[in-house]
GUVO-343458 format. One record per residue: residue in one letter; residue number from 1; x, y, z of N, C-alpha, C in turn. Coordinates in nm, 2 decimals. Layout:
BEGIN
PT,r,k,nxx,nyy,nzz,caxx,cayy,cazz,cxx,cyy,czz
PT,A,NUM,X,Y,Z,X,Y,Z,X,Y,Z
...
//
This chain:
BEGIN
PT,r,k,nxx,nyy,nzz,caxx,cayy,cazz,cxx,cyy,czz
PT,M,1,6.89,7.53,16.52,6.98,7.44,16.46,7.03,7.50,16.33
PT,S,2,7.16,7.50,16.32,7.23,7.57,16.20,7.22,7.48,16.08
PT,L,3,7.18,7.54,15.97,7.18,7.47,15.84,7.29,7.51,15.75
PT,I,4,7.39,7.58,15.80,7.51,7.62,15.72,7.59,7.49,15.70
PT,P,5,7.62,7.45,15.58,7.70,7.33,15.56,7.84,7.35,15.61
PT,R,6,7.90,7.24,15.67,8.04,7.24,15.71,8.13,7.23,15.59
PT,P,7,8.24,7.30,15.60,8.34,7.29,15.49,8.39,7.15,15.48
PT,V,8,8.41,7.11,15.36,8.46,6.97,15.33,8.61,6.97,15.36
PT,D,9,8.66,6.87,15.43,8.80,6.85,15.46,8.87,6.80,15.33
PT,P,10,8.96,6.88,15.27,9.02,6.83,15.14,9.11,6.71,15.15
PT,A,11,9.16,6.68,15.27,9.26,6.57,15.28,9.20,6.44,15.24
PT,P,12,9.08,6.39,15.28,9.04,6.26,15.24,9.02,6.26,15.09
PT,L,13,8.97,6.37,15.03,8.95,6.38,14.88,9.08,6.36,14.81
PT,A,14,9.19,6.43,14.86,9.32,6.42,14.80,9.37,6.28,14.81
PT,H,15,9.36,6.22,14.93,9.40,6.09,14.95,9.34,5.99,14.85
PT,D,16,9.21,6.00,14.83,9.14,5.91,14.75,9.18,5.93,14.60
PT,R,17,9.20,6.05,14.56,9.24,6.08,14.43,9.38,6.02,14.40
PT,V,18,9.47,6.04,14.49,9.61,5.98,14.47,9.60,5.83,14.47
PT,Y,19,9.53,5.77,14.56,9.51,5.63,14.57,9.46,5.57,14.44
PT,R,20,9.35,5.62,14.39,9.28,5.57,14.28,9.37,5.58,14.15
PT,H,21,9.44,5.69,14.13,9.52,5.71,14.02,9.64,5.62,14.02
PT,L,22,9.71,5.62,14.14,9.83,5.54,14.15,9.79,5.39,14.14
PT,R,23,9.68,5.35,14.20,9.63,5.21,14.19,9.61,5.17,14.04
PT,S,24,9.55,5.26,13.96,9.53,5.23,13.82,9.66,5.22,13.75
PT,R,25,9.75,5.30,13.78,9.88,5.30,13.71,9.96,5.17,13.74
PT,I,26,9.95,5.12,13.86,10.02,5.00,13.90,9.95,4.88,13.83
PT,M,27,9.81,4.88,13.84,9.74,4.76,13.78,9.76,4.75,13.63
PT,H,28,9.78,4.86,13.56,9.79,4.86,13.42,9.94,4.86,13.37
PT,G,29,10.03,4.84,13.46,10.17,4.82,13.43,10.24,4.95,13.39
PT,D,30,10.19,5.06,13.43,10.26,5.19,13.40,10.38,5.21,13.48
PT,I,31,10.40,5.13,13.58,10.52,5.14,13.67,10.59,5.00,13.67
PT,P,32,10.72,5.00,13.63,10.78,4.87,13.62,10.81,4.80,13.76
PT,P,33,10.84,4.67,13.76,10.87,4.60,13.88,10.99,4.66,13.95
PT,G,34,10.99,4.66,14.08,11.10,4.71,14.16,11.13,4.86,14.15
PT,H,35,11.04,4.94,14.10,11.05,5.08,14.09,11.03,5.15,14.22
PT,A,36,11.13,5.23,14.26,11.12,5.29,14.39,11.04,5.42,14.39
PT,L,37,10.95,5.44,14.49,10.87,5.56,14.50,10.90,5.63,14.64
PT,T,38,10.88,5.76,14.64,10.90,5.83,14.77,10.77,5.91,14.80
PT,L,39,10.74,5.93,14.93,10.63,6.01,14.96,10.65,6.16,14.91
PT,R,40,10.77,6.21,14.92,10.79,6.34,14.87,10.77,6.35,14.72
PT,G,41,10.81,6.25,14.65,10.79,6.25,14.50,10.65,6.24,14.47
PT,L,42,10.57,6.15,14.54,10.43,6.14,14.51,10.36,6.26,14.54
PT,G,43,10.39,6.33,14.65,10.33,6.45,14.69,10.35,6.56,14.58
PT,K,44,10.47,6.57,14.53,10.50,6.66,14.43,10.43,6.63,14.30
PT,E,45,10.43,6.50,14.26,10.36,6.46,14.14,10.21,6.49,14.14
PT,Y,46,10.15,6.47,14.25,10.00,6.48,14.26,9.96,6.61,14.32
PT,G,47,10.05,6.69,14.37,10.02,6.82,14.42,9.95,6.81,14.56
PT,V,48,10.00,6.72,14.64,9.93,6.70,14.77,10.04,6.70,14.88
PT,S,49,10.00,6.71,15.00,10.09,6.71,15.12,10.13,6.56,15.14
PT,M,50,10.22,6.55,15.24,10.27,6.42,15.28,10.16,6.32,15.33
PT,T,51,10.06,6.38,15.40,9.96,6.30,15.46,9.88,6.22,15.36
PT,P,52,9.82,6.28,15.26,9.75,6.20,15.16,9.84,6.10,15.09
PT,A,53,9.96,6.14,15.06,10.05,6.05,14.99,10.08,5.93,15.08
PT,R,54,10.10,5.95,15.21,10.13,5.84,15.30,10.01,5.75,15.31
PT,E,55,9.89,5.80,15.32,9.77,5.72,15.34,9.75,5.64,15.21
PT,S,56,9.77,5.69,15.10,9.76,5.62,14.97,9.85,5.50,14.97
PT,V,57,9.98,5.53,15.00,10.08,5.42,15.00,10.04,5.31,15.10
PT,R,58,9.99,5.35,15.22,9.96,5.25,15.32,9.85,5.16,15.27
PT,R,59,9.75,5.21,15.20,9.64,5.13,15.14,9.70,5.04,15.03
PT,L,60,9.79,5.09,14.95,9.84,5.00,14.84,9.93,4.90,14.89
PT,V,61,10.01,4.93,15.00,10.09,4.82,15.06,10.00,4.71,15.12
PT,A,62,9.89,4.75,15.18,9.80,4.65,15.24,9.74,4.56,15.13
PT,E,63,9.72,4.61,15.01,9.67,4.54,14.90,9.77,4.46,14.82
PT,G,64,9.90,4.47,14.86,10.00,4.40,14.79,10.05,4.47,14.66
PT,A,65,10.00,4.59,14.63,10.04,4.66,14.51,10.18,4.73,14.53
PT,L,66,10.22,4.76,14.65,10.35,4.82,14.68,10.41,4.74,14.79
PT,S,67,10.54,4.74,14.80,10.62,4.68,14.91,10.68,4.79,14.99
PT,M,68,10.70,4.77,15.12,10.77,4.86,15.20,10.87,4.79,15.29
PT,S,69,11.00,4.82,15.28,11.10,4.75,15.35,11.10,4.80,15.50
PT,N,70,11.18,4.73,15.58,11.19,4.78,15.72,11.25,4.92,15.73
PT,S,71,11.33,4.96,15.63,11.39,5.09,15.63,11.29,5.20,15.58
PT,G,72,11.17,5.15,15.53,11.08,5.25,15.48,11.08,5.27,15.33
PT,R,73,11.17,5.19,15.26,11.18,5.21,15.11,11.05,5.15,15.05
PT,I,74,10.99,5.23,14.96,10.87,5.20,14.90,10.90,5.16,14.75
PT,S,75,10.84,5.05,14.70,10.86,5.01,14.56,10.75,4.92,14.51
PT,T,76,10.74,4.91,14.38,10.65,4.81,14.33,10.72,4.67,14.34
PT,P,77,10.65,4.57,14.37,10.71,4.44,14.40,10.78,4.37,14.29
PT,L,78,10.89,4.30,14.32,10.96,4.21,14.23,10.91,4.07,14.27
PT,L,79,10.83,4.01,14.19,10.77,3.88,14.22,10.87,3.76,14.20
PT,S,80,10.88,3.67,14.29,10.96,3.55,14.27,10.88,3.46,14.18
PT,N,81,10.95,3.36,14.12,10.88,3.26,14.04,10.77,3.19,14.12
PT,E,82,10.80,3.16,14.24,10.70,3.09,14.33,10.57,3.18,14.34
PT,R,83,10.59,3.31,14.36,10.48,3.40,14.37,10.40,3.42,14.24
PT,I,84,10.47,3.42,14.13,10.41,3.42,14.00,10.32,3.30,13.98
PT,E,85,10.38,3.18,14.01,10.30,3.06,14.00,10.18,3.06,14.09
PT,E,86,10.19,3.11,14.21,10.08,3.12,14.30,9.97,3.21,14.25
PT,L,87,10.01,3.33,14.20,9.91,3.42,14.15,9.84,3.37,14.02
PT,A,88,9.92,3.30,13.94,9.86,3.24,13.82,9.76,3.14,13.86
PT,A,89,9.79,3.06,13.96,9.69,2.96,14.01,9.57,3.02,14.06
PT,L,90,9.58,3.14,14.13,9.47,3.21,14.18,9.38,3.26,14.07
PT,R,91,9.45,3.32,13.96,9.37,3.36,13.85,9.29,3.25,13.79
PT,A,92,9.35,3.13,13.77,9.29,3.02,13.71,9.16,2.98,13.79
PT,L,93,9.18,2.98,13.92,9.06,2.94,14.01,8.95,3.04,14.01
PT,I,94,8.99,3.16,14.03,8.88,3.27,14.05,8.82,3.30,13.91
PT,E,95,8.90,3.33,13.81,8.85,3.38,13.69,8.77,3.27,13.61
PT,V,96,8.82,3.15,13.62,8.74,3.04,13.55,8.60,3.03,13.61
PT,E,97,8.59,3.04,13.75,8.46,3.04,13.82,8.38,3.16,13.78
PT,L,98,8.44,3.27,13.77,8.36,3.39,13.73,8.30,3.38,13.59
PT,A,99,8.39,3.33,13.50,8.34,3.31,13.36,8.23,3.21,13.35
PT,S,100,8.24,3.10,13.43,8.14,3.00,13.43,8.00,3.05,13.49
PT,R,101,8.01,3.14,13.59,7.89,3.20,13.64,7.83,3.30,13.55
PT,A,102,7.92,3.37,13.47,7.87,3.47,13.37,7.80,3.41,13.25
PT,L,103,7.83,3.28,13.22,7.78,3.22,13.09,7.63,3.22,13.08
PT,P,104,7.56,3.18,13.19,7.41,3.18,13.17,7.35,3.32,13.15
PT,R,105,7.43,3.43,13.18,7.38,3.56,13.16,7.44,3.63,13.04
PT,A,106,7.52,3.56,12.96,7.58,3.61,12.85,7.48,3.63,12.73
PT,H,107,7.46,3.75,12.69,7.37,3.78,12.58,7.45,3.84,12.46
PT,L,108,7.38,3.86,12.35,7.45,3.90,12.23,7.51,4.04,12.25
PT,A,109,7.45,4.13,12.32,7.51,4.26,12.35,7.65,4.25,12.42
PT,L,110,7.65,4.15,12.51,7.78,4.13,12.58,7.89,4.08,12.49
PT,I,111,7.85,3.98,12.40,7.95,3.93,12.31,8.00,4.04,12.21
PT,E,112,7.91,4.12,12.17,7.95,4.23,12.08,8.04,4.33,12.15
PT,R,113,8.01,4.35,12.28,8.10,4.44,12.36,8.23,4.38,12.37
PT,L,114,8.24,4.25,12.40,8.37,4.19,12.41,8.45,4.19,12.28
PT,Q,115,8.38,4.18,12.17,8.45,4.18,12.04,8.50,4.32,12.01
PT,N,116,8.43,4.43,12.05,8.47,4.56,12.04,8.60,4.59,12.13
PT,I,117,8.59,4.54,12.25,8.71,4.56,12.34,8.83,4.48,12.28
PT,N,118,8.81,4.36,12.23,8.92,4.29,12.17,8.98,4.36,12.05
PT,A,119,8.90,4.44,11.98,8.95,4.52,11.87,9.05,4.63,11.92
PT,K,120,9.01,4.68,12.04,9.10,4.78,12.10,9.23,4.71,12.15
PT,V,121,9.22,4.59,12.20,9.34,4.52,12.24,9.43,4.50,12.12
PT,A,122,9.37,4.47,12.00,9.45,4.45,11.88,9.52,4.58,11.84
PT,E,123,9.45,4.70,11.85,9.51,4.83,11.82,9.63,4.86,11.91
PT,A,124,9.61,4.82,12.04,9.72,4.84,12.13,9.85,4.76,12.09
PT,V,125,9.82,4.64,12.04,9.93,4.55,12.00,10.00,4.61,11.88
PT,V,126,9.92,4.66,11.78,9.98,4.72,11.66,10.06,4.84,11.70
PT,Q,127,10.02,4.92,11.80,10.08,5.04,11.84,10.20,5.02,11.94
PT,R,128,10.21,4.89,11.98,10.31,4.85,12.08,10.30,4.93,12.21
PT,D,129,10.17,4.95,12.24,10.13,5.03,12.36,10.11,4.93,12.48
PT,A,130,10.21,4.90,12.56,10.20,4.80,12.67,10.10,4.84,12.77
PT,V,131,10.09,4.96,12.81,9.99,5.00,12.91,9.85,4.99,12.86
PT,G,132,9.83,5.04,12.73,9.70,5.02,12.67,9.66,4.88,12.65
PT,Y,133,9.76,4.79,12.62,9.73,4.65,12.60,9.68,4.59,12.73
PT,I,134,9.75,4.62,12.84,9.71,4.56,12.97,9.58,4.62,13.01
PT,R,135,9.56,4.75,12.99,9.43,4.81,13.03,9.31,4.75,12.96
PT,T,136,9.32,4.74,12.83,9.21,4.68,12.75,9.19,4.53,12.77
PT,N,137,9.30,4.46,12.79,9.30,4.32,12.82,9.22,4.30,12.95
PT,L,138,9.25,4.37,13.05,9.17,4.36,13.18,9.03,4.41,13.16
PT,E,139,9.01,4.51,13.08,8.87,4.55,13.05,8.79,4.44,12.99
PT,F,140,8.85,4.36,12.90,8.79,4.25,12.84,8.74,4.15,12.95
PT,H,141,8.83,4.11,13.04,8.80,4.02,13.14,8.69,4.07,13.24
PT,R,142,8.71,4.20,13.28,8.62,4.26,13.38,8.48,4.27,13.32
PT,T,143,8.47,4.30,13.19,8.33,4.31,13.13,8.26,4.18,13.13
PT,L,144,8.34,4.07,13.11,8.28,3.94,13.11,8.24,3.90,13.26
PT,Y,145,8.33,3.92,13.35,8.31,3.88,13.49,8.20,3.96,13.56
PT,L,146,8.17,4.08,13.52,8.06,4.15,13.58,7.93,4.08,13.56
PT,R,147,7.92,4.00,13.45,7.79,3.93,13.43,7.77,3.81,13.53
PT,A,148,7.88,3.78,13.60,7.87,3.67,13.70,7.79,3.72,13.82
PT,Q,149,7.78,3.85,13.84,7.71,3.90,13.96,7.77,3.84,14.09
PT,A,150,7.90,3.84,14.10,7.97,3.79,14.21,8.08,3.89,14.26
PT,P,151,8.03,4.00,14.32,8.12,4.12,14.35,8.24,4.08,14.44
PT,A,152,8.22,4.00,14.53,8.33,3.96,14.62,8.44,3.88,14.55
PT,M,153,8.40,3.80,14.46,8.49,3.72,14.38,8.56,3.81,14.28
PT,L,154,8.49,3.90,14.22,8.55,4.00,14.12,8.66,4.08,14.20
PT,A,155,8.62,4.13,14.32,8.72,4.21,14.39,8.85,4.13,14.42
PT,M,156,8.84,4.00,14.45,8.95,3.92,14.47,9.04,3.91,14.34
PT,A,157,8.97,3.90,14.23,9.04,3.89,14.10,9.12,4.02,14.07
PT,E,158,9.05,4.13,14.10,9.11,4.26,14.08,9.24,4.28,14.17
PT,T,159,9.23,4.23,14.29,9.34,4.24,14.38,9.46,4.16,14.32
PT,V,160,9.44,4.05,14.26,9.54,3.97,14.20,9.60,4.05,14.08
PT,W,161,9.51,4.11,14.00,9.56,4.19,13.89,9.64,4.31,13.94
PT,L,162,9.61,4.37,14.05,9.68,4.48,14.10,9.82,4.44,14.14
PT,Q,163,9.83,4.32,14.21,9.96,4.27,14.25,10.05,4.23,14.13
PT,M,164,9.99,4.20,14.02,10.06,4.15,13.90,10.09,4.26,13.80
PT,G,165,10.03,4.38,13.82,10.05,4.48,13.71,10.19,4.51,13.66
PT,P,166,10.28,4.54,13.75,10.42,4.56,13.70,10.48,4.44,13.63
PT,T,167,10.45,4.32,13.69,10.50,4.20,13.63,10.44,4.17,13.49
PT,M,168,10.31,4.21,13.47,10.25,4.20,13.34,10.32,4.28,13.24
PT,R,169,10.36,4.40,13.28,10.44,4.49,13.19,10.57,4.42,13.15
PT,A,170,10.64,4.35,13.24,10.76,4.28,13.21,10.72,4.16,13.11
PT,L,171,10.61,4.10,13.13,10.57,3.98,13.05,10.54,4.03,12.91
PT,Y,172,10.48,4.15,12.90,10.44,4.20,12.76,10.57,4.23,12.68
PT,G,173,10.67,4.28,12.75,10.80,4.30,12.68,10.86,4.17,12.63
PT,R,174,10.84,4.07,12.71,10.90,3.94,12.67,10.83,3.87,12.55
PT,L,175,10.70,3.88,12.55,10.61,3.82,12.45,10.63,3.88,12.31
PT,R,176,10.65,4.01,12.31,10.66,4.08,12.18,10.55,4.04,12.09
PT,R,177,10.43,4.07,12.14,10.30,4.03,12.07,10.29,4.11,11.93
PT,T,178,10.24,4.03,11.84,10.20,4.10,11.71,10.06,4.08,11.68
PT,D,179,9.99,4.00,11.76,9.84,3.97,11.74,9.78,3.98,11.88
PT,P,180,9.65,4.01,11.88,9.57,4.00,12.01,9.57,3.86,12.06
PT,P,181,9.54,3.84,12.19,9.54,3.71,12.25,9.45,3.61,12.18
PT,H,182,9.51,3.50,12.14,9.43,3.39,12.07,9.31,3.34,12.15
PT,F,183,9.33,3.33,12.28,9.23,3.27,12.37,9.11,3.36,12.38
PT,H,184,9.12,3.50,12.36,9.00,3.58,12.36,8.90,3.54,12.26
PT,K,185,8.95,3.50,12.14,8.86,3.46,12.03,8.79,3.33,12.08
PT,L,186,8.86,3.24,12.14,8.80,3.11,12.19,8.70,3.14,12.30
PT,I,187,8.73,3.24,12.39,8.63,3.28,12.49,8.50,3.33,12.43
PT,I,188,8.51,3.41,12.33,8.40,3.47,12.26,8.32,3.36,12.19
PT,A,189,8.39,3.27,12.13,8.32,3.16,12.06,8.25,3.06,12.15
PT,A,190,8.31,3.04,12.27,8.25,2.95,12.37,8.12,3.02,12.43
PT,L,191,8.13,3.15,12.45,8.01,3.22,12.50,7.90,3.21,12.39
PT,R,192,7.93,3.23,12.27,7.83,3.23,12.16,7.77,3.09,12.15
PT,A,193,7.85,2.99,12.18,7.80,2.85,12.16,7.73,2.80,12.29
PT,G,194,7.75,2.87,12.40,7.70,2.82,12.53,7.78,2.70,12.58
PT,D,195,7.91,2.70,12.55,8.00,2.59,12.57,8.08,2.61,12.70
PT,E,196,8.02,2.56,12.81,8.09,2.59,12.94,8.23,2.52,12.95
PT,P,197,8.24,2.39,12.92,8.38,2.34,12.93,8.48,2.41,12.84
PT,G,198,8.44,2.45,12.72,8.53,2.52,12.63,8.56,2.66,12.69
PT,L,199,8.46,2.73,12.75,8.49,2.86,12.81,8.59,2.85,12.93
PT,R,200,8.56,2.75,13.01,8.65,2.73,13.13,8.80,2.70,13.08
PT,L,201,8.81,2.62,12.98,8.95,2.59,12.93,9.01,2.72,12.86
PT,A,202,8.93,2.79,12.79,8.99,2.91,12.72,9.03,3.02,12.82
PT,V,203,8.95,3.04,12.93,8.99,3.14,13.03,9.11,3.09,13.11
PT,R,204,9.11,2.96,13.15,9.23,2.91,13.22,9.36,2.93,13.14
PT,S,205,9.35,2.89,13.01,9.47,2.90,12.93,9.51,3.05,12.91
PT,D,206,9.41,3.14,12.89,9.44,3.28,12.87,9.51,3.34,12.99
PT,V,207,9.47,3.31,13.11,9.52,3.38,13.23,9.64,3.32,13.29
PT,T,208,9.68,3.20,13.24,9.80,3.13,13.30,9.91,3.11,13.20
PT,Q,209,9.89,3.10,13.07,9.99,3.06,12.98,10.11,3.16,12.98
PT,G,210,10.08,3.29,12.97,10.19,3.38,12.96,10.26,3.40,13.09
PT,L,211,10.19,3.39,13.20,10.25,3.41,13.34,10.35,3.30,13.37
PT,R,212,10.31,3.18,13.32,10.40,3.06,13.35,10.53,3.07,13.27
PT,M,213,10.52,3.14,13.16,10.64,3.17,13.08,10.74,3.25,13.16
PT,L,214,10.69,3.34,13.24,10.78,3.42,13.32,10.85,3.34,13.43
PT,A,215,10.78,3.24,13.48,10.83,3.16,13.59,10.92,3.05,13.54
PT,S,216,10.93,3.03,13.41,11.00,2.91,13.36,11.15,2.94,13.35
//
């Protein structure tokens, strides 16, 4: 029996690398809504052949992060008002439940971690860094929701974030923030006080208020 290891096929590794990096860019609003992409362009950007680029796009289309027309045109989605309302409602349902489940497991170290992340959110606001703002804002929510120990529910929330990434970038430009999100402070205060109704209200307000501005 041969013990010589088989060579690793680089194609799956290339596909996963492109998928993860492009997914992160879309989720964090690095690509605006309606932006067209090509397999050739992605291959050139990431230094891969057409096959890994095509497989990455296929996965992102399946997750709703990219749209593909009948003619094969690939782009980040332009969300209708109805779709924005739907995704805002999903965020309110899923994320309020995650926060509620996280509350009994919220300890002082978690609250300190959330405060530190919120300081990074504030830095991104001062620097007018839209991508940094969205990234640290989602890090704030993910850090809290991980304490819920509900991985399937968190995966659903991340899918919604992914579909909304480009739209969140458009929202950031409209809000012209000068301060970090007010509701983050209320979330932290509710966690510290063990106030579940207050926490649920703060999370619901935080994840829906801005989005509904876009749909108005």
